[in-house]
N, C-alpha and C positions, 0 to 999 in steps of 0.2 A: 814087413806088415805093418808095424807099430810106428814109422816116422810118418811126421807131417799130421798126427791125428788131430781132431778139434779138441778142445777141452771139454773134460768130462761134465755132464750137467750136476750141480751140486745136489740132488736128489738121486743119483746113480745108486750110491751105496746103500739107499733102504730101497730102492727097485731090485738091486740084485740079492738082498735080503731076501724080500718077500720072494723072487722067483727061487731061492735056493731053502723057503719052507722055514725059513729062520725069524719072519714074523708074518702076521696072519693077512690073510687076501680077503677083502671083501667079497662076497658071493651075491647080497641082496644090494638092493639100492639102500643107501645109508638116508637118513630121516633124521638128522640131527634138529635139538629143541629150538624153538622160536623164544629167544629171553626176552625178559622186559629190560628196561635200563637198569634197575637195579640189580639185575641177575647179572647183567654184562657188566656193568662197573667193578663187583665183586669180583668175574672172573679176571678182568683186565689188572685189578689192583694185585690178584695170587699171581701175575705174570702172563697171562696170555697176551699175545699178541693181537693187535688189531689188522684185519686184511677188507680193505673199503674194494669192492668189485662192483663199483657204478663205474660207467666212463666218468672219464678225465673232466669234462666241464661241470656236471654236478659235484664232482670230487674236489673241485676249486673252490667251487662257491661255497661249501662247506662239508667240514668231514670232521670224525672224532679225533682230536689233537693227536701224533704220534703215529696215526694209521699208514700203513702199506695203501698203494692204489694198484691194483691189476684188475683191469676191465676183463669182465666174465665173457663179455660179446666176441673176445679176440678168439683167433680161431689158434691160437699156443697159449691160451689162458693157463692150463695145467700146469704146462711146462716152464712158463713164466714162475709161476709161483714158486717151483721147484728150484729155478734159479736165484732168486731173489732174497725168500725168506730165510731165516737162519735155521739150520738141520733140527727137527727133534721137537721143537718148541709148539706148543697149542694155542688155538688162533680162534678167534670170533670172529664171523663173516657181517661185514655191515653191507645192507642189500636196500634197493629202493622198494621192492615187494617182498612180502614173506615167502612167496613159491620159487623167489630166485635161491634161496638156501639150499633147498633141496637140488635143485639143478646144478647149484654149481659145485656142492658136495659131491654130487655122481661123477663130474668131470675131473676133479681129485682124485677121487677113486681110482682111475685107473693108472694113475701113476703112483701110490699108495699114499697119500696125502690126506685122506679124507679122516681117516682115525685121529689125526690133531685139531680136527673143528669140534669146538667145543658148544657151538649153538651161534645162531645168527639173529643179528639185530636190525631194525630199520632205522635209517639215521632219524626219521620224524618221531620214533619213540624216544630215541635218545635226545631230542631236543624238546620233546612235551616234558621231558623229565627236568627241564633246564639245568643240562649238562652241558658245558663248556663247547663249542665247536670251532677249528680252525681253517685255514684256507691257503690256494696257492693263488698268486694274481695270474692271471693270463695276459700274456703280452703280445700284441699284434708285430707282424713282420717289420713294419713301416717302425712302429715306437721303437724296436732293439734296432735298426739302423739308425735312429737319431741316438740312443743312448750309447751304441758304440763310438760315435764321434764324440759325445759329449761328456758321459761317466765312466767309460773303461771298463764299462761293464765284461765280465766274464762268460763266454761260450761253453757250454759241456755240449757236445754233439755225441749220444748216445746210440747211435745206429750202429749195423753192424760195418767193418773193415770194408767189405766189397762196395757198400752204399756211400761211405766218406770217400772212396776212390774215386767216385764218380764228381765228386765236388761237393765241398760245405763251405760254411761262413768264414772268412780270413780271420784267424787266431784263434777259432776254434779248438778244444783239446778234444780229442777223440778217446771213449771208454764205453764200451758197449753195455748197455744197460744191466744184461747179463750179468758181467763180471763186476757192475761197481762196487757191489758191497766190498769186495775183496781188494781192488785196487785206487778205491778214492784215498786211501792215505799215502799212494804214491804218487798221484796227480797232483800238478801244481795250481791249487786252486786254493783262494783264501777263504776260511768262513766266513769273513768279517767284511766280504766286498759280495755285489749283488751278482749270482750267478745267473743266467739263462741258458734254457735246458732247450735243445732242439731233437726232434726224430725225425720220422718221414711226415706223420701226420697230427702227434699231439698226442698219441696214446702213451707209449713206451716213455715219452719224454714226461709224462706225470707220473709213472712208475718211479723213473730216476729221481725225481723231484720229492717226491715222499720219501726216499731214502737219504738224499742230502737234507732234509729237516731232521730225520730221526739222528742223524749225525752233525748236530748243531751249527748249521748253515742258517743263516737268520734271514736274508732276503733271497729267497728261489722263486723264478718266474718259467711258468711254463710257456714255450712260443706255441702259440695258435696258429694252428695248422703246418708247424713244422717247415721243411723243406721244399715241401712242395708248395706251400704259400709265397715262400722267399723266392723260389723260381718264379711263378705266375706274377708277382709283382714284380718283376724284372729286377730284380736285386743282384750285387756283380756274388759270383761263385768264384769261391779258390779251387785249386788243385793242390792236392795232399802232394 
């Protein structure tokens, strides 16, 4: 019965502890505070992670430096947060609208992650306080095709293995975004060379881009439209 089981989610230990009564279970709607930029900066300085839950396009345009990006509109939002964020570390949520803080924290409560949220912050408030922002360049598939021919850019495919098996970009390296934090050191990717990250449409690849930047990769590109756009453009598909 235990053969060929998928990897345990990174947050499974926390979920089991809640089920066993070793950690508290949230019974009411969680309502973390809305933070000022000064409050958020203080918490970040004290060691809070930053989780930006906006879609990948606005995240790519501007975000708090070293943020993780997991889109709250994804149907697997809370599971993805459990996969990619380090366990047990507190976090500040960055949102488009203040109402998004409570909605996202409620989703996180279903997998026992709400207790780690120390508050929410709009990016507008952060920028109005004249804090620095970072960005992730969005790369069209036709531009990626040219870069592969001219510059030798590295391609990282962060979809699941069954998606990869249907077809990918030639020379791409496979590493599901779920396992990227643990597997990155074992991949043959150079932090000093450009990396174009691709998924099905651009959402999971943005999460992966945020992980790469935190790990010291200096030239990271999110492939706009992902493999869907690559196929629609009639570009060559490689079979692993």
